[in-house]
RODO-2510 file (C-alpha; in nm, 4 decimals, decimal comma):
residues 449
     n   res          X          Y          Z
     1     m     3,7377     8,8285    12,0014
     2     s     4,0521     8,5925    12,1213
     3     d     4,3497     8,5161    11,8986
     4     p     4,3214     8,1601    11,8547
     5     r     4,7561     8,1587    11,9080
     6     r     4,6428     8,2208    12,2783
     7     h     4,4950     7,8746    12,3242
     8     l     4,8062     7,6548    12,1473
     9     p     4,8948     7,3599    12,3653
    10     s     5,1975     7,3795    12,5544
    11     i     5,4965     7,1261    12,4575
    12     d     5,4307     6,8751    12,7529
    13     a     5,0820     6,8796    12,6464
    14     i     5,1647     6,7693    12,3339
    15     l     5,4285     6,5355    12,4681
    16     a     5,1730     6,3234    12,7341
    17     g     4,9338     6,3051    12,3210
    18     p     4,8599     5,8936    12,2661
    19     g     5,0253     5,9397    11,9143
    20     v     5,3315     6,1426    12,0600
    21     a     5,4598     5,9732    12,4182
    22     p     5,5070     5,6120    12,2505
    23     l     5,7789     5,8110    12,0178
    24     l     5,9610     5,8632    12,3161
    25     a     6,0669     5,5282    12,3492
    26     v     6,2286     5,4649    12,0268
    27     h     6,3737     5,8543    11,9548
    28     p     6,5830     6,0537    12,1706
    29     r     6,3830     6,2941    12,3471
    30     a     6,5313     6,6171    12,1732
    31     l     6,4213     6,4979    11,8677
    32     v     6,0344     6,4354    11,9596
    33     v     6,0512     6,7911    12,1541
    34     k     6,2099     6,9548    11,8645
    35     a     5,9352     6,7907    11,6511
    36     a     5,6758     6,8984    11,8709
    37     r     5,7740     7,2893    11,8735
    38     a     5,7825     7,2782    11,5030
    39     a     5,4267     7,1826    11,5269
    40     v     5,3519     7,4167    11,7104
    41     d     5,5708     7,7199    11,5426
    42     a     5,4077     7,5847    11,2224
    43     a     5,0553     7,6024    11,3808
    44     r     5,1269     7,9894    11,5450
    45     d     5,2586     8,1072    11,1538
    46     n     4,9086     7,9754    11,0461
    47     g     4,6982     8,2182    11,2757
    48     g     4,6549     7,9156    11,5369
    49     a     4,4822     7,6537    11,3775
    50     m     4,5636     7,3120    11,4071
    51     p     4,7401     7,0832    11,1936
    52     a     4,4755     6,9364    10,9590
    53     g     4,6154     6,5585    11,1207
    54     g     4,5686     6,6835    11,4729
    55     w     4,8844     6,6864    11,6762
    56     d     4,9974     6,3880    11,7242
    57     a     5,0189     6,3160    11,3561
    58     a     5,2051     6,6258    11,3002
    59     v     5,5150     6,5620    11,5585
    60     r     5,4552     6,1810    11,4120
    61     a     5,5338     6,2759    11,0756
    62     t     5,8353     6,5481    11,2035
    63     v     6,0056     6,3113    11,4088
    64     e     6,0451     6,0686    11,1119
    65     r     6,1501     6,3122    10,8784
    66     l     6,4145     6,4578    11,1461
    67     a     6,5546     6,0846    11,1905
    68     e     6,5923     6,0035    10,8372
    69     p     6,9535     6,1033    10,7261
    70     a     7,0188     6,3461    10,4674
    71     l     7,2377     6,1856    10,2384
    72     v     7,1074     5,8766    10,1074
    73     p     7,1100     5,6119     9,8275
    74     v     6,9305     5,6828     9,4993
    75     s     6,8413     5,5274     9,1758
    76     n     7,0473     5,7210     8,8989
    77     a     6,7844     5,6648     8,5430
    78     t     6,8581     5,9893     8,3931
    79     g     7,1507     5,8203     8,1534
    80     v     7,4334     6,0885     8,3359
    81     v     7,6819     5,8146     8,4280
    82     l     7,9315     6,0731     8,6264
    83     h     7,6139     6,2952     8,7586
    84     t     7,8172     6,5642     9,0089
    85     n     7,4792     6,6113     9,2049
    86     l     7,4510     6,2216     9,2515
    87     g     7,8121     6,1855     9,3899
    88     r     7,9734     6,1316     9,0269
    89     a     8,1699     5,7660     9,0684
    90     p     7,9968     5,5112     9,1981
    91     l     8,2881     5,2531     9,3851
    92     a     8,3806     4,9442     9,2790
    93     d     8,2776     4,6321     9,4919
    94     a     8,6587     4,5993     9,6030
    95     a     8,6790     4,9565     9,6818
    96     i     8,3444     4,9769     9,9122
    97     t     8,5186     4,6157    10,0817
    98     a     8,8506     4,8183    10,1312
    99     m     8,6486     5,1039    10,2933
   100     v     8,4434     4,9072    10,5514
   101     d     8,7194     4,7031    10,6594
   102     v     8,9419     5,0175    10,7685
   103     a     8,6237     5,1708    10,9267
   104     r     8,5700     4,8480    11,1375
   105     g     8,8883     4,9210    11,4013
   106     y     9,1923     5,0744    11,3739
   107     s     9,4482     5,0848    11,0732
   108     a     9,8040     5,1456    11,0020
   109     l     9,6906     5,4958    10,8207
   110     e    10,0379     5,6897    10,9507
   111     y    10,1936     5,3692    11,1170
   112     d    10,5004     5,1629    10,9489
   113     l    10,4760     4,7748    11,0060
   114     g    10,8130     4,6678    10,9249
   115     r    11,0018     4,9225    11,1507
   116     g    10,7247     4,9630    11,4225
   117     t    10,7401     5,3006    11,3918
   118     r    10,5594     5,6274    11,2964
   119     g    10,4955     5,6357    10,9147
   120     s    10,3596     5,8572    10,6875
   121     r     9,9987     5,8090    10,5050
   122     h    10,1566     5,9860    10,1832
   123     a    10,2961     5,6436    10,1674
   124     h     9,9594     5,4743    10,0669
   125     c     9,8851     5,4415     9,7066
   126     r    10,2326     5,5997     9,6166
   127     d    10,3576     5,2571     9,4548
   128     l    10,0651     5,1642     9,2845
   129     l    10,0452     5,5192     9,1001
   130     v    10,3919     5,4923     9,0284
   131     e    10,3380     5,1531     8,8780
   132     l    10,0590     5,2542     8,6842
   133     t    10,1665     5,5955     8,5304
   134     g    10,5137     5,5752     8,5061
   135     a    10,5935     5,8707     8,7109
   136     a    10,8714     5,8982     8,9258
   137     d    10,6654     5,9751     9,2430
   138     a    10,2947     6,0460     9,3535
   139     m    10,0609     6,1870     9,6570
   140     v     9,7536     6,1850     9,7263
   141     v     9,5180     6,4747     9,8890
   142     n     9,1553     6,5556     9,9247
   143     n     9,0065     6,6676     9,5776
   144     a     9,1454     6,8196     9,2493
   145     a     9,1593     7,1753     9,3478
   146     g     9,3234     7,1033     9,6775
   147     a     9,5846     6,9254     9,4495
   148     v     9,6249     7,2305     9,2138
   149     l     9,6460     7,4691     9,5538
   150     l     9,8976     7,2545     9,6663
   151     a    10,1367     7,2130     9,3788
   152     l    10,0934     7,6044     9,3089
   153     s    10,1937     7,6613     9,6666
   154     a    10,4815     7,4887     9,6464
   155     l    10,6567     7,5403     9,3426
   156     g    10,5299     7,8814     9,2786
   157     r    10,4096     8,0504     9,5892
   158     g    10,6056     8,4396     9,5651
   159     g    10,6478     8,4053     9,2103
   160     d    10,4625     8,4108     8,8535
   161     a    10,2289     8,1319     8,6981
   162     i    10,2094     8,1275     8,3646
   163     v     9,8896     7,9952     8,1909
   164     s     9,6767     8,0513     7,8400
   165     r     9,3563     8,2569     7,8869
   166     g     9,2124     7,9947     7,6962
   167     e     9,2197     7,7612     8,0260
   168     l     9,1302     7,9774     8,2569
   169     v     8,8392     7,7521     8,3000
   170     e     8,5817     7,7439     8,6126
   171     i     8,5630     7,4142     8,7770
   172     g     8,2215     7,3983     8,8974
   173     g     8,0502     7,5332     9,2010
   174     s     8,1644     7,8978     9,0926
   175     f     8,5442     7,7916     9,1492
   176     r     8,7637     7,9381     8,9079
   177     i     9,1240     7,8365     8,8053
   178     p     9,2472     8,1890     8,8975
   179     d     9,0961     8,2029     9,2421
   180     v     9,2692     7,9029     9,3073
   181     m     9,5686     8,0270     9,2174
   182     a     9,5200     8,3682     9,3805
   183     r     9,4820     8,1346     9,7293
   184     s     9,8282     7,9789     9,6606
   185     g    10,0025     8,2655     9,6809
   186     t    10,1346     8,2600     9,3220
   187     r    10,0390     8,5746     9,0678
   188     l     9,8821     8,4442     8,7752
   189     v    10,0099     8,5886     8,4547
   190     e     9,7706     8,5348     8,1482
   191     v     9,9146     8,5065     7,7845
   192     g     9,7530     8,4317     7,4565
   193     t     9,3984     8,4653     7,3790
   194     t     9,1030     8,2920     7,4583
   195     n     9,1293     8,0787     7,0933
   196     r     9,4751     8,0996     7,0576
   197     t     9,8124     8,0491     7,2514
   198     h    10,1659     8,0267     7,1083
   199     p    10,4794     7,9286     7,2533
   200     q    10,6039     8,2677     7,2052
   201     d    10,3447     8,4101     7,4129
   202     y    10,5098     8,2149     7,7102
   203     e    10,8467     8,3144     7,6113
   204     r    10,7882     8,6809     7,6008
   205     a    10,5940     8,6636     7,9368
   206     l    10,9132     8,4980     8,1126
   207     t    11,0928     8,6604     8,3926
   208     a    11,3142     8,6449     8,6504
   209     d    10,9842     8,5911     8,8618
   210     s    10,8512     8,3149     8,6717
   211     r    10,8068     8,0116     8,8845
   212     v    10,5606     7,7529     8,7184
   213     l    10,4028     7,7181     8,3239
   214     l    10,0790     7,5885     8,4244
   215     k     9,8502     7,4263     8,1605
   216     v     9,5040     7,3483     8,2513
   217     h     9,3034     7,0459     8,0236
   218     r     9,0211     7,1761     7,8961
   219     s     8,7549     6,8725     7,9937
   220     n     8,4279     7,0417     8,0568
   221     f     8,3814     7,2478     7,7453
   222     q     8,5164     7,2501     7,3874
   223     v     8,6826     7,5689     7,1928
   224     t     8,6382     7,4826     6,7674
   225     g     8,7101     7,6641     6,4851
   226     f     9,0423     7,9188     6,4575
   227     t     9,2246     7,7414     6,7379
   228     t     9,5787     7,6680     6,8458
   229     d     9,7348     7,6206     7,1813
   230     v    10,0717     7,4863     7,3371
   231     a    10,1584     7,1116     7,4077
   232     v    10,2587     6,9882     7,7303
   233     v    10,5218     6,8522     7,5793
   234     e    10,6538     7,1780     7,4515
   235     l    10,5791     7,3416     7,7701
   236     a    10,7887     7,0938     7,9578
   237     e    11,0727     7,1923     7,7536
   238     l    11,0598     7,5376     7,8025
   239     a    11,0170     7,5222     8,1831
   240     h    11,2957     7,3121     8,1822
   241     a    11,5110     7,5164     7,9489
   242     r    11,4348     7,8078     8,2043
   243     k    11,4808     7,5702     8,5686
   244     i    11,1441     7,6145     8,6068
   245     a    10,8495     7,3947     8,6896
   246     c    10,5769     7,2713     8,4641
   247     v    10,2398     7,1806     8,6169
   248     y     9,9633     6,9862     8,4164
   249     d     9,6076     6,9926     8,5378
   250     l     9,4540     6,7128     8,3590
   251     g     9,1417     6,6862     8,5441
   252     r     8,9455     6,3966     8,4751
   253     g     9,2041     6,1325     8,5685
   254     l     9,1385     5,8654     8,2450
   255     s     9,3882     5,6102     8,2975
   256     l     9,2639     5,3564     7,9660
   257     n     9,2341     5,4529     7,6325
   258     l     8,8679     5,4832     7,5459
   259     s     8,8759     5,5309     7,1965
   260     d     8,7645     5,1929     7,1005
   261     w     8,4370     5,2900     7,2690
   262     a     8,4193     5,6208     7,0640
   263     l     8,5493     5,8383     7,3253
   264     s     8,8126     6,0317     7,2020
   265     g     9,0230     6,3524     7,3053
   266     e     9,0918     6,2924     7,6438
   267     p     9,4374     6,2465     7,7318
   268     t     9,5409     5,9726     7,9673
   269     v     9,7379     6,0152     8,2840
   270     s    10,0348     5,7821     8,1528
   271     e    10,0361     6,0149     7,8438
   272     g    10,0843     6,3012     8,0755
   273     v    10,3382     6,2104     8,2769
   274     a    10,5225     6,0828     7,9702
   275     a    10,4812     6,4203     7,8167
   276     g    10,7862     6,5612     8,1099
   277     a    10,5403     6,7974     8,3194
   278     d    10,6615     6,8057     8,6647
   279     l    10,3479     6,7311     8,8183
   280     v    10,0625     6,6182     8,6555
   281     i     9,7066     6,6531     8,8530
   282     f     9,3754     6,4763     8,8286
   283     s     9,0808     6,3781     9,0204
   284     g     8,9985     6,0321     9,1430
   285     d     8,6561     6,0515     9,1447
   286     k     8,5613     6,1057     8,7641
   287     l     8,7233     5,9205     8,4955
   288     l     8,9648     5,7260     8,7558
   289     g     8,6302     5,5735     8,9207
   290     g     8,7610     5,5745     9,2251
   291     p     8,6260     5,8483     9,5209
   292     q     8,6774     6,2391     9,5837
   293     a     9,0461     6,2553     9,5636
   294     g     9,3259     6,4798     9,4264
   295     i     9,6036     6,3108     9,2892
   296     l     9,9557     6,4480     9,2320
   297     v    10,2526     6,2483     8,9776
   298     g    10,5791     6,3431     8,8654
   299     a    10,9527     6,4260     8,9413
   300     q    11,0477     6,3311     9,2736
   301     a    11,1686     6,6886     9,3523
   302     a    10,8427     6,8096     9,3082
   303     i    10,6193     6,5748     9,4779
   304     a    10,8634     6,6369     9,8137
   305     a    10,8119     7,0215     9,7465
   306     c    10,4318     6,9351     9,7972
   307     r    10,4715     6,6969    10,0756
   308     s    10,6821     6,9561    10,2992
   309     d    10,4248     7,2266    10,2041
   310     p    10,2057     7,3450    10,4705
   311     i     9,8800     7,3254    10,2874
   312     a     9,9637     6,9418    10,2361
   313     r     9,8091     6,8652    10,5773
   314     a     9,5246     7,1179    10,5310
   315     v     9,4097     6,8864    10,2172
   316     r     9,5347     6,5682    10,3418
   317     a     9,3145     6,2318    10,2581
   318     d     9,1497     6,0426    10,5078
   319     k     9,1390     5,6507    10,5879
   320     f     8,8423     5,5867    10,3768
   321     t     8,9640     5,7833    10,0354
   322     l     9,2945     5,6422    10,0838
   323     a     9,1496     5,2634    10,1462
   324     a     8,9163     5,2971     9,8618
   325     l     9,1758     5,4396     9,5795
   326     e     9,3828     5,1762     9,6625
   327     a     9,1600     4,9273     9,5964
   328     t     9,0474     5,1008     9,2545
   329     l     9,4209     5,1537     9,1740
   330     a     9,4840     4,7714     9,1794
   331     l     9,2074     4,6806     8,9427
   332     y     9,3947     4,8748     8,6910
   333     r     9,6588     4,6086     8,6883
   334     d     9,4575     4,4026     8,4470
   335     h     9,2816     4,6172     8,2313
   336     d     9,0022     4,3840     8,1274
   337     v     8,9175     4,3602     8,4930
   338     a     8,8948     4,7165     8,5311
   339     l     8,6378     4,7522     8,2681
   340     q     8,4353     4,4718     8,4022
   341     r     8,4616     4,6082     8,8227
   342     i     8,4726     4,9892     8,8008
   343     p     8,1314     5,1001     8,7584
   344     v     8,2383     5,3862     8,5620
   345     l     8,4516     5,1739     8,3259
   346     r     8,1787     4,9538     8,2744
   347     m     7,8960     5,1731     8,2302
   348     l     8,0906     5,3652     7,9573
   349     t     8,2144     5,0348     7,7390
   350     e     7,8762     4,8362     7,8107
   351     p     7,7712     4,6758     7,4652
   352     l     7,4552     4,8647     7,3510
   353     s     7,2642     4,5164     7,3102
   354     i     7,2948     4,4648     7,7281
   355     v     7,1675     4,7868     7,7614
   356     k     6,8946     4,7397     7,5609
   357     e     6,8276     4,4030     7,7705
   358     r     6,7877     4,5965     8,0805
   359     a     6,5496     4,8514     7,9516
   360     e     6,3356     4,5290     7,8121
   361     q     6,3225     4,4156     8,1441
   362     i     6,1626     4,6770     8,2839
   363     i     5,9354     4,7158     8,0430
   364     k     5,7746     4,3656     8,0730
   365     g     5,8235     4,3728     8,4375
   366     a     5,5832     4,7101     8,4422
   367     e     5,3469     4,6221     8,1412
   368     m     5,0543     4,5131     8,3733
   369     r     5,0274     4,8520     8,5346
   370     v     5,1494     5,1039     8,2709
   371     e     5,2310     5,1470     7,9061
   372     a     5,6325     5,1824     7,9007
   373     e     5,7959     5,1541     7,5626
   374     l     6,1653     5,1413     7,4463
   375     v     6,3009     5,4629     7,3540
   376     q     6,6333     5,5164     7,1597
   377     g     6,8183     5,8257     7,3117
   378     d     7,1698     5,9413     7,4140
   379     s     7,3633     5,8767     7,7378
   380     e     7,6109     6,1215     7,8780
   381     v     7,9708     6,0748     8,0317
   382     g     7,9183     6,3425     8,2764
   383     g     8,1149     6,4867     8,5169
   384     g     8,3086     6,7440     8,2847
   385     s     8,4249     6,4808     8,1073
   386     f     8,4593     6,4052     7,7039
   387     p     8,2170     6,7454     7,6411
   388     g     8,0200     6,6946     7,3366
   389     a     8,0150     6,3081     7,3481
   390     k     7,7290     6,1112     7,3427
   391     l     7,6371     5,7403     7,3908
   392     k     7,3815     5,5533     7,2102
   393     t     7,1108     5,4326     7,4837
   394     w     6,7814     5,2472     7,5378
   395     l     6,5667     5,4366     7,7391
   396     v     6,2006     5,3380     7,9178
   397     g     5,9492     5,5937     7,8171
   398     l     5,6134     5,6321     8,0002
   399     r     5,3839     5,8814     7,8897
   400     i     5,2611     6,1026     8,1988
   401     p     5,0076     6,3743     8,2405
   402     a     5,2006     6,5945     8,5048
   403     p     5,5695     6,5269     8,4444
   404     d     5,6623     6,7598     8,6941
   405     r     5,4614     6,6189     8,9823
   406     y     5,5533     6,2613     8,8986
   407     l     5,9354     6,3435     8,8984
   408     q     5,8358     6,4974     9,2661
   409     h     5,6694     6,1467     9,3519
   410     l     5,9821     5,9015     9,2302
   411     r     6,1789     6,1673     9,4460
   412     s     5,9415     6,0419     9,7393
   413     l     6,0527     5,6954     9,7326
   414     t     6,2832     5,5088     9,9195
   415     p     6,5163     5,4856     9,7424
   416     p     6,4235     5,8170     9,5545
   417     i     6,4576     5,7484     9,1609
   418     i     6,6317     6,0520     8,9457
   419     a     6,4776     6,0545     8,5887
   420     r     6,4608     6,2966     8,3378
   421     v     6,1608     6,4349     8,1449
   422     a     6,1218     6,5073     7,7667
   423     g     5,8014     6,6546     7,6358
   424     d     5,5368     6,4548     7,8571
   425     c     5,7118     6,1146     7,8747
   426     g     5,9215     6,0096     8,1747
   427     l     6,2592     5,8749     8,0819
   428     f     6,4508     5,6093     8,2380
   429     d     6,8250     5,5414     8,0774
   430     a     6,8707     5,1786     8,1051
   431     r     7,2886     5,2342     8,1081
   432     t     7,3080     5,4134     8,4675
   433     i     7,0477     5,1419     8,5937
   434     f     7,2405     4,9047     8,7543
   435     p     7,1550     4,5167     8,7327
   436     d     6,9951     4,4752     9,0702
   437     q     6,8285     4,8136     9,0755
   438     v     6,5765     4,6944     8,7830
   439     e     6,3366     4,5608     9,0202
   440     t     6,3247     4,9036     9,2215
   441     v     6,2478     5,0942     8,8989
   442     i     6,0023     4,7854     8,8399
   443     a     5,8232     4,8525     9,1655
   444     a     5,8463     5,2948     9,1224
   445     l     5,6583     5,2271     8,7873
   446     t     5,3729     4,9929     8,9026
   447     a     5,3256     5,1829     9,2379
   448     d     5,0381     5,4204     9,3252
   449     g     5,0980     5,7628     9,3415
***
């Protein structure tokens, strides 16, 4: 008996099909050819059987899938404000406008408009960071891990960096502080224990090879009970007495005190600077509410060393990051404006009554098609910030027979909606659903599927 795979059509024959030929008029030929080959390969793997809907339909579906961008906007109904898998901090309108403005044409990225000569990208955001944090100098790189790598290379390469065992954290994606330190060219010296580290632990570890005392803020987990650690101000005093550097990896970049909203325990950037560390390092895309960036603020000599280190070029920020960060930082000049216009801060501090109104609006809009109910629950800050903290919230609850299949359906929509499930109930957290996304969620709840 003849093998059915011998009778598979040629690529040219498929391209000539009545449903495929028109695709060549609107899509690149290479894309349509790729889709045709994929259809033939799939049929070959299936023993030579023709696709269920025919060749034209198979190629058309593949072309549509391949033509879609992989990085698409989504609606976040999970209630996790800084959702790492969903891009962390949504940007303020001012930051988006700034990015678009520099994207339209040329920009003064490394050009000094006053002197008409080559400038430095490190000048962007510097003055704002100095103004807002009280630091003597500042610079921006592409992310916080890159900032730590740069700082340790500039201040500690070839020597020892001393850090508490309780602060040797994993920062996400299986990347760990010891690994970053090793790449910087410093030698890791661990002191203390997992739960308790004292000033004398650092003092005993100091040698002629010591270059840096490193403090890492534990922002993504808690150690409670029989614990103690050494404050930054004590480390800075000890470091300066021995004429070495104190580096404080603050992590999340909180720039406003949020204790009025039951969010406490996370030090602010200005507090870290005031403690006397030579460098304070933090992220731009977490509690600061800006783009992904690594920000270094501190003493002029320490920042100058970082600027001149070869790693600075490898981790430099691009024009879009600098534009968005500058616009975000400018909003912090007025704290009330920052709380209103920076989406992360707005979501973290939004009155519960407003969250409830949004949930009720969704329920009312969907009531003709589904039975949804108002459910009390908790949101999370996310992004490794305020570990253990919960934000009271209101959710839209929807009873569903097959939760996993329903979540898959939501992810297939345009835009995709990312929700969560508890038992047989689909939950849509109104805290992280933007006001202009309410109608999108209503449409998803009332759609067939």
